[in-house]
N, C-alpha and C positions, 0 to 999 in steps of 0.2 A: 261881899262876894257870894254869889250864888253857886251852890255846889249841885253836881248831878243827882245826888241822893235826895236833896231837898226839892229838885225839879220833878223826879220821879214820884216823891210822895205826894206832891201836889196833883200830878196827873192820876195817880192812883185813887185819889178823893174825888175827881171829877165824875159828873154823870156820863153815861155812854154816848148820849146824843152829842156831846160837845167834843169828844175825842176826835171826830172826823174833822171837825174845824182846826183842831190843835195840829193834826197830822197834815192838813193842806198847809197851814201856816209854816210849820217846820219844813215842809217840802218845797215851799216857796223861797226860803232862805239859802237853799243850796245854790252854789254858783253854777251858772250855765256851763254846758259842755261846749268846747270849741269846735267850731264847724270847719272841717277841712274843705278847702276850695280845690276843685280839680282844675288843672291847668291843661291847655291843649298841647298835645305832643304831635311832633312832626316824624314822618317816616323819612329818614335820611339814608337808609339802605347801607349802613356801615361806614359812611364817610368819615366819621370822627372816632372810630374805635381804637385806633392805634396812635392817636395824637393827644398832646396836652392842650385842650381847647383854651384854657386860661392863658397859656404861654402864647399861643398863636394869636390870640385876641389882642394882646398887647405889643405885638410886632408892628 
């Protein structure tokens, strides 16, 4: 098993010109952020303010 200390030692021994490549590789391993999709909203002028929409849908 590789430990953080061992990885840090290896990075410390690397020449400076390779550090940028290592950084890009590590940055590429990160999981992508989720993109929130916007959905269209409708202007209903308060029609559904005081009712239980879910209950009315199942009537």
